[in-house]
C-alpha positions in Angstrom: 164.2 157.7 86.0 163.6 160.8 85.7 162.8 163.8 88.2 161.6 167.3 87.0 164.4 170.0 88.0 162.6 171.5 90.6 163.3 167.8 92.2 166.1 167.2 91.0 167.8 170.5 92.3 166.1 170.0 96.0 167.6 166.5 96.1 171.0 168.5 94.7 170.5 171.2 97.5 171.6 173.1 94.5 170.6 176.4 92.5 169.8 176.6 89.3 172.4 178.4 87.8 174.8 175.8 88.9 172.6 173.0 87.2 172.7 175.4 83.8 176.2 175.9 84.5 176.6 171.9 84.2 174.4 171.6 81.3 176.2 173.8 79.5 179.5 171.7 80.2 178.3 168.9 79.3 178.4 166.9 82.9 174.6 166.6 82.7 171.1 167.0 79.9 167.6 167.4 80.5 165.4 165.9 78.5 162.3 168.3 77.7 158.6 167.0 77.8 155.9 168.3 77.8 157.1 171.5 78.4 158.9 170.9 81.8 162.6 169.8 81.8 163.4 166.1 83.7 166.9 164.6 84.5 167.7 161.0 84.8 168.6 159.6 88.1 172.4 158.4 86.6 172.2 162.7 86.0 171.3 162.7 90.1 174.6 160.3 91.4 176.7 161.6 88.9 176.2 165.0 90.1 176.0 164.2 94.0 179.4 162.2 93.4 181.4 165.4 91.6 179.3 167.9 94.6 181.0 165.7 97.6 184.2 165.2 95.9 184.3 169.5 95.1 183.5 169.8 99.1 186.3 168.0 99.6 188.6 169.8 97.5 188.7 168.8 94.4 188.4 170.9 90.7 185.3 170.3 88.7 187.6 168.2 86.6 189.3 166.5 88.8 185.9 165.3 90.5 184.6 164.5 87.3 187.4 162.7 86.3 186.8 160.5 90.0 183.1 159.8 88.9 183.4 159.3 85.3 186.3 157.2 85.8 186.3 155.3 89.3 188.7 152.3 89.2 191.1 153.6 87.6 194.5 154.4 89.6 194.7 158.6 90.6 198.3 159.3 91.7 198.6 160.0 95.3 200.4 163.7 96.5 203.6 163.4 97.7 204.8 162.9 100.8 206.2 165.4 102.9 209.6 163.5 104.4 209.5 164.3 107.7 212.6 166.0 109.2 213.4 165.1 112.9 215.7 167.3 115.4 216.9 164.7 118.1 217.4 161.0 119.3 
């Protein structure tokens, strides 16, 4: 299924500038037909995932890796040992 750019942006709650940036980086690719640009449902779900991870503090690159390779093991941040004072 393909969505016109306006509908795509509405579903993502995103700006045209942000979408253009994603397209320039090769993350999504619009398809031009009849003077309009359309994006696939796959692109929609991919960007939704990336934007979700970014709101949780991941960089664009980290978010894209998580979405592109969801089953790959991603190392956890090292835990900080607590030092207690007393018994």
